[in-house]
C-alpha positions as CSV (number, residue, x, y, z in Angstrom):
1,M,245.0,32.9,182.3
2,A,244.3,33.3,186.1
3,T,241.2,35.2,187.1
4,A,241.9,38.0,189.5
5,T,239.9,37.9,192.7
6,R,238.4,41.0,194.3
7,P,239.8,41.8,197.7
8,A,237.5,41.5,200.7
9,R,236.3,44.8,202.0
10,T,238.1,46.0,205.1
11,E,237.3,49.7,205.2
12,P,234.2,51.7,204.2
13,P,235.0,53.8,201.2
14,T,232.4,56.5,201.8
15,L,229.7,57.5,204.3
16,R,227.1,56.6,201.6
17,R,228.5,53.0,201.6
18,L,228.1,52.8,205.3
19,F,224.5,54.0,205.1
20,E,223.8,51.5,202.4
21,K,225.0,48.7,204.7
22,L,222.5,49.6,207.4
23,G,220.0,46.8,207.3
24,P,219.8,44.1,209.9
25,G,219.9,46.5,212.8
26,L,217.6,49.0,211.2
27,I,215.0,46.4,210.3
28,T,215.3,44.6,213.6
29,G,214.8,47.9,215.5
30,A,211.8,48.9,213.4
31,S,210.1,45.4,213.7
32,D,210.5,45.8,217.5
33,D,207.6,48.4,217.3
34,D,205.2,45.8,216.0
35,P,201.5,45.8,216.8
36,S,202.3,43.9,220.0
37,G,204.6,46.7,221.0
38,I,202.1,49.3,220.0
39,G,199.4,47.6,222.0
40,T,201.8,47.4,225.0
41,Y,202.9,51.0,224.8
42,S,199.3,52.2,224.4
43,Q,198.2,50.4,227.5
44,I,201.2,51.8,229.4
45,G,200.4,55.3,228.3
46,A,196.7,54.9,229.1
47,Q,197.3,53.4,232.5
48,F,200.3,55.3,233.8
49,G,200.3,58.4,231.7
50,Y,203.8,59.8,231.3
51,G,205.0,57.9,234.4
52,M,206.7,55.0,232.6
53,L,208.5,56.9,229.8
54,W,211.7,56.4,231.7
55,T,211.7,52.7,230.7
56,M,212.4,53.7,227.1
57,L,215.6,55.5,228.1
58,F,216.5,52.8,230.5
59,S,216.1,49.9,228.0
60,Y,217.9,51.6,225.1
61,P,221.5,50.6,226.1
62,L,220.4,47.2,227.2
63,M,218.6,46.3,224.0
64,A,221.3,47.9,221.8
65,V,224.1,45.9,223.4
66,I,222.1,42.6,223.3
67,Q,221.4,43.1,219.6
68,E,225.0,44.0,218.8
69,I,226.1,40.8,220.5
70,S,223.6,38.8,218.5
71,A,224.8,40.4,215.3
72,R,228.4,39.8,216.2
73,I,227.7,36.1,216.8
74,G,226.3,35.8,213.3
75,R,229.0,37.8,211.5
76,V,231.9,36.2,213.4
77,T,230.9,32.6,213.1
78,G,228.8,32.5,209.9
79,F,226.1,30.6,211.9
80,G,222.9,31.9,213.6
81,I,222.2,31.5,217.3
82,A,220.5,28.1,217.1
83,G,223.3,26.9,214.7
84,N,226.0,27.9,217.2
85,I,224.1,26.3,220.2
86,R,223.8,23.1,218.1
87,R,227.6,23.0,217.4
88,H,228.9,23.9,220.8
89,Y,226.3,23.0,223.5
90,P,224.2,20.0,224.6
91,R,221.1,19.2,222.7
92,P,218.7,19.8,225.6
93,I,219.8,23.4,225.8
94,L,219.2,23.8,222.0
95,Y,215.8,22.3,222.1
96,V,214.7,24.4,225.2
97,V,215.9,27.6,223.7
98,V,214.4,27.0,220.3
99,S,211.1,25.9,221.8
100,L,210.8,28.9,224.1
101,M,211.5,31.3,221.2
102,L,209.1,29.4,218.9
103,L,206.2,29.6,221.4
104,A,206.7,33.3,222.0
105,N,206.9,34.0,218.2
106,I,203.7,32.1,217.4
107,V,201.7,33.9,220.0
108,N,203.2,37.2,219.0
109,L,202.6,36.6,215.4
110,G,199.0,35.7,215.9
111,A,198.4,38.8,218.1
112,D,200.1,41.0,215.5
113,V,198.0,39.8,212.6
114,G,194.8,40.1,214.6
115,A,195.7,43.7,215.5
116,M,196.4,44.5,211.8
117,G,193.0,43.1,210.8
118,G,191.3,45.1,213.6
119,A,193.0,48.3,212.6
120,F,192.2,47.9,208.9
121,R,188.5,47.2,209.8
122,L,188.4,50.6,211.5
123,L,189.4,52.2,208.2
124,V,187.5,49.9,205.8
125,P,184.5,48.2,207.4
126,G,184.4,44.5,206.6
127,P,184.8,41.0,208.2
128,L,187.7,40.8,210.6
129,W,188.4,37.2,209.7
130,F,188.9,38.1,206.1
131,Y,191.3,40.9,206.9
132,V,193.3,38.6,209.2
133,L,193.6,36.0,206.5
134,L,194.4,38.7,203.9
135,F,197.4,40.2,205.9
136,G,198.7,36.8,207.0
137,G,198.5,35.4,203.4
138,F,200.1,38.5,201.9
139,S,203.0,38.5,204.3
140,L,203.6,34.8,203.8
141,A,203.5,35.1,200.0
142,L,206.1,37.9,200.0
143,Q,208.5,35.8,202.1
144,V,208.0,32.7,199.9
145,F,208.1,34.2,196.5
146,V,210.3,37.3,196.8
147,P,214.1,36.8,197.2
148,Y,215.7,38.2,200.3
149,T,217.9,40.7,198.5
150,K,214.7,42.3,197.0
151,Y,212.5,41.8,200.0
152,V,214.9,43.5,202.4
153,R,214.5,46.7,200.4
154,Y,210.8,46.6,201.0
155,L,211.4,46.1,204.7
156,K,213.6,49.2,204.8
157,W,210.9,51.3,203.2
158,L,208.3,50.0,205.7
159,T,210.3,51.4,208.5
160,L,208.9,54.8,207.5
161,A,205.5,53.6,208.8
162,L,206.9,54.1,212.3
163,F,207.0,57.9,211.9
164,A,203.2,57.9,211.8
165,Y,203.5,57.9,215.6
166,V,205.8,60.9,215.7
167,A,203.4,62.8,213.6
168,T,200.5,61.7,215.8
169,A,202.2,63.1,218.9
170,F,202.4,66.5,217.3
171,V,198.7,66.8,216.4
172,V,197.6,66.1,220.0
173,H,198.0,68.3,223.1
174,V,201.0,67.0,225.0
175,S,202.3,68.3,228.3
176,W,206.0,68.3,227.3
177,P,207.3,69.3,230.8
178,E,205.5,66.3,232.3
179,A,206.7,64.1,229.4
180,I,210.4,65.2,229.9
181,R,210.1,64.6,233.7
182,G,208.6,61.1,233.1
183,T,211.5,60.3,230.8
184,L,214.3,61.5,233.0
185,V,213.0,60.8,236.5
186,P,212.2,57.1,237.1
187,S,209.1,56.1,239.2
188,F,208.7,52.6,240.5
189,S,206.1,50.5,242.3
190,F,206.0,46.9,243.6
191,K,202.3,46.5,242.7
192,A,201.4,43.6,240.4
193,G,200.0,45.9,237.7
194,F,203.2,48.0,237.5
195,L,205.5,45.0,237.5
196,T,203.5,43.3,234.8
197,A,203.6,46.5,232.7
198,L,207.3,46.8,233.3
199,V,207.9,43.2,232.1
200,A,205.7,43.9,229.0
201,A,207.7,47.1,228.2
202,L,211.0,45.3,228.5
203,G,209.7,42.2,226.8
204,T,208.5,44.1,223.7
205,T,211.8,46.1,223.5
206,I,214.1,43.1,224.3
207,S,212.4,40.2,222.5
208,P,213.9,36.8,221.7
209,Y,212.9,36.8,218.1
210,L,215.0,39.9,217.5
211,F,218.2,38.1,218.7
212,F,217.7,35.3,216.3
213,W,216.6,37.5,213.4
214,Q,219.6,39.9,213.6
215,A,222.1,37.1,213.9
216,S,220.6,35.2,211.0
217,Q,220.5,38.3,208.8
218,E,224.2,38.8,209.3
219,V,224.7,35.2,208.2
220,E,222.4,35.9,205.2
221,D,224.5,38.9,204.3
222,V,227.7,36.8,204.4
223,T,226.0,34.1,202.3
224,T,224.6,36.4,199.6
225,N,227.6,38.8,199.3
226,P,230.7,37.1,197.7
227,L,233.0,39.7,199.1
228,D,232.0,38.9,202.7
229,Q,233.2,36.0,204.9
230,P,232.7,35.1,208.6
231,L,235.2,37.1,210.6
232,K,236.8,34.0,212.1
233,Q,237.8,33.1,208.5
234,S,238.6,36.6,207.4
235,P,239.8,38.8,210.3
236,R,240.8,41.6,207.9
237,Q,237.1,42.4,207.5
238,A,236.6,42.8,211.3
239,P,237.4,46.6,211.7
240,F,234.8,47.7,209.1
241,Q,232.2,45.0,209.9
242,L,232.2,45.5,213.7
243,R,232.0,49.3,213.3
244,R,229.1,48.8,210.8
245,I,227.3,46.4,213.1
246,R,227.6,48.9,216.0
247,A,226.3,51.8,213.9
248,D,223.5,49.8,212.4
249,T,222.4,48.4,215.7
250,F,222.5,51.6,217.8
251,I,220.8,53.6,215.1
252,G,218.1,50.9,214.6
253,M,217.4,50.6,218.4
254,A,217.4,54.4,218.9
255,I,214.7,54.7,216.2
256,S,212.8,51.9,217.9
257,N,212.8,53.4,221.3
258,L,212.1,56.9,220.1
259,I,209.0,55.7,218.3
260,A,207.9,53.7,221.4
261,L,208.3,56.9,223.5
262,F,206.1,58.8,221.1
263,I,203.4,56.1,221.3
264,I,203.3,56.4,225.1
265,V,203.3,60.2,224.9
266,T,200.3,60.2,222.5
267,T,198.2,57.8,224.5
268,A,199.2,59.5,227.8
269,A,198.1,62.9,226.4
270,T,194.8,61.5,225.1
271,L,193.5,58.4,226.7
272,H,195.0,58.8,230.2
273,A,194.3,62.5,230.3
274,H,190.7,61.9,229.6
275,G,190.3,59.0,232.1
276,V,190.6,56.1,229.7
277,L,192.9,54.0,231.8
278,N,192.4,50.6,230.2
279,V,192.4,49.5,226.6
280,E,190.2,46.4,226.3
281,T,189.9,45.9,222.5
282,S,191.9,46.5,219.4
283,A,189.3,48.9,218.2
284,Q,189.4,51.0,221.4
285,A,193.1,51.5,221.2
286,A,192.9,53.5,218.0
287,K,189.3,54.5,217.9
288,A,189.5,56.2,221.3
289,L,191.9,58.7,219.8
290,E,189.4,60.0,217.3
291,P,187.1,62.0,219.6
292,L,190.1,63.1,221.7
293,A,192.7,63.9,219.0
294,G,190.7,64.1,215.8
295,R,190.3,61.9,212.7
296,F,193.8,62.6,211.4
297,A,195.5,61.2,214.5
298,F,193.2,58.2,214.5
299,I,194.0,57.4,210.9
300,L,197.8,57.8,211.5
301,F,197.6,55.5,214.5
302,A,195.7,52.8,212.6
303,L,197.9,53.0,209.6
304,G,201.0,52.7,211.8
305,I,199.6,49.4,213.2
306,I,199.2,48.0,209.7
307,G,202.6,49.2,208.4
308,T,204.6,47.9,211.4
309,G,202.7,44.6,211.3
310,L,203.7,44.1,207.6
311,L,207.3,44.7,208.8
312,A,207.1,42.5,211.9
313,I,205.4,39.4,210.6
314,P,208.2,38.3,208.3
315,V,210.7,38.9,211.1
316,L,208.7,36.7,213.5
317,A,208.0,33.9,211.1
318,G,211.5,34.1,209.5
319,S,213.3,34.0,212.9
320,A,211.3,30.9,213.9
321,A,212.2,29.2,210.6
322,Y,215.9,30.1,210.9
323,A,216.0,28.8,214.5
324,V,214.3,25.5,213.8
325,S,216.2,24.9,210.5
326,E,219.6,25.6,212.1
327,A,218.7,23.3,215.0
328,F,218.2,20.4,212.6
329,K,220.9,21.4,210.1
330,W,218.4,22.1,207.4
331,R,219.2,24.6,204.6
332,A,217.9,28.0,205.8
333,S,217.8,31.1,203.6
334,L,215.2,33.6,202.5
335,E,217.3,34.0,199.4
336,K,216.7,30.4,198.3
337,R,213.6,29.4,196.4
338,A,211.1,27.2,198.3
339,E,212.1,24.1,196.4
340,E,215.7,24.7,197.4
341,A,215.0,25.0,201.1
342,P,211.7,23.2,201.5
343,R,211.8,22.5,205.2
344,F,212.8,26.0,206.0
345,Y,209.7,27.3,204.2
346,W,207.5,24.7,205.7
347,I,208.4,25.9,209.2
348,L,207.9,29.5,208.1
349,T,204.5,28.6,206.7
350,A,203.5,26.5,209.7
351,A,204.5,29.3,212.2
352,T,202.4,31.8,210.3
353,C,199.4,29.5,209.9
354,I,199.4,28.5,213.6
355,G,199.7,32.1,214.6
356,L,196.8,33.0,212.4
357,S,194.6,30.3,213.9
358,L,194.9,31.9,217.3
359,N,192.6,34.7,216.1
360,F,189.7,32.2,215.6
361,I,189.5,30.9,219.2
362,G,188.0,33.9,220.9
363,I,191.2,35.6,222.3
364,D,190.8,39.4,222.9
365,P,193.3,41.0,220.4
366,I,194.7,43.8,222.7
367,R,195.0,41.4,225.6
368,A,196.8,39.0,223.3
369,L,199.2,41.7,222.3
370,F,199.9,42.7,225.9
371,W,200.4,39.1,227.1
372,A,202.6,38.3,224.1
373,A,204.9,41.1,225.3
374,V,204.8,39.6,228.8
375,L,205.6,36.2,227.5
376,N,208.5,37.6,225.5
377,G,209.8,39.2,228.7
378,V,209.7,36.0,230.7
379,V,211.2,33.9,227.9
380,A,214.0,36.4,227.1
381,A,216.0,36.0,230.3
382,P,217.1,32.3,229.8
383,I,217.8,32.9,226.1
384,M,219.9,36.0,226.9
385,A,221.9,34.0,229.5
386,V,222.8,31.4,226.8
387,L,223.6,34.2,224.4
388,M,226.0,35.9,226.8
389,L,227.8,32.6,227.6
390,M,228.1,31.9,223.9
391,A,229.5,35.4,223.0
392,G,232.2,35.0,225.7
393,N,233.2,31.5,224.6
394,H,236.5,31.3,222.7
395,R,235.4,28.0,221.1
396,V,232.5,29.8,219.5
397,M,233.9,33.3,218.8
398,G,237.6,32.7,218.5
399,K,239.5,35.9,219.2
400,F,236.3,37.9,218.7
401,T,234.8,37.2,222.1
402,I,233.0,40.3,223.4
403,S,234.7,43.0,225.4
404,T,234.3,43.6,229.1
405,P,231.9,46.6,228.6
406,L,229.7,44.5,226.4
407,K,229.7,41.7,229.0
408,V,228.8,44.1,231.8
409,I,225.9,45.7,230.0
410,G,224.7,42.4,228.4
411,W,224.6,40.6,231.8
412,S,222.9,43.7,233.3
413,A,220.2,43.4,230.7
414,T,219.8,39.7,231.4
415,G,219.6,40.4,235.1
416,A,217.0,43.1,234.6
417,M,214.8,40.8,232.6
418,L,215.1,38.0,235.1
419,L,214.3,40.2,238.1
420,T,211.2,41.8,236.5
421,A,209.9,38.4,235.4
422,I,210.4,37.0,238.9
423,G,208.6,40.1,240.3
424,V,205.5,39.3,238.2
425,F,205.3,35.7,239.4
426,V,205.7,36.8,243.0
427,T,203.0,39.4,242.9
428,L,200.6,37.1,241.1
429,K,200.5,34.7,244.0
């Protein structure tokens, strides 16, 4: 007797079903506000007050479109970004792209773990080195020993940690007219400090690891769900999946930028307003809030660093492992056990351990956070150019090449990242 096969999903049966499918975009957007981002936004708020809030409004459509394009590549082809470069482009391009992303990820990961340890030490006095190892080891253990389908649920819950920054903004005195003006009326300067801060702001909102992670998570969803297939093989699924990707991505990125805006608002209303224009250490970033905004605001700010770090570390390490494994055709999946995908987990472990080691060579944590964001901004432009060429290539995407509006906004985002990165190098001479 023949066994009936269940039809592939082509339409969302309910709004609840659509909400349940939110995942890759939501988690990617939340992980964008990692401790590196928090450190960057804190420095921007302290140095420029409300003057750079407009960057959050400006970057939103750029980052949302780039992330949507990344997700489309994964869902359409069934391969991640590195896997598609390997299949369709010369090897030197593959190795350069993966190497740049890997470098940025390791620096970012190390800075994030250091910031988490520093924030936790403010709440529970103890040795910083122990807290750094504790958070790094805990995050690594979750990735290695907990299957993806369970782990992703924990990541969704961790997105709630972001709202600590919304709460903080409402327990300090904010000049909302100034904040609204800073959001809607752009101000610009060609000074080195401003351009470096601009690259850091864009680099922490439009980061290479986010591209690789979201594409790989779409592939992971296809692999783990028997009803789903790559859209090139099952075009009937395209209407639902492309709508779901757009909603997932735009909601996730909106939450990300909204939280970033509140972090800048909080530090502008406290640190900048009281003459604290530079954040030199990880302790100062959160501790300076206590006498200015009270113990509650300080605790919320510190807990937010820890929560977002727990969310971001698996994304940073995981995206590095996916990229390297796809580049060499190794089995890559967080759903597989370590013995089923040993080289994938070796890369994940190595990236985490190397990142951790950066905290023991005397690098200032907050400076590391800020320059990790700058590095992301510089590295992003060439990777985004490859991404855009791939998304418009019929050999890669079949009939699902991206539309003209996506091309225009995507190339605009690439151009913006390139120009600001050039600006930093020019002014540093």
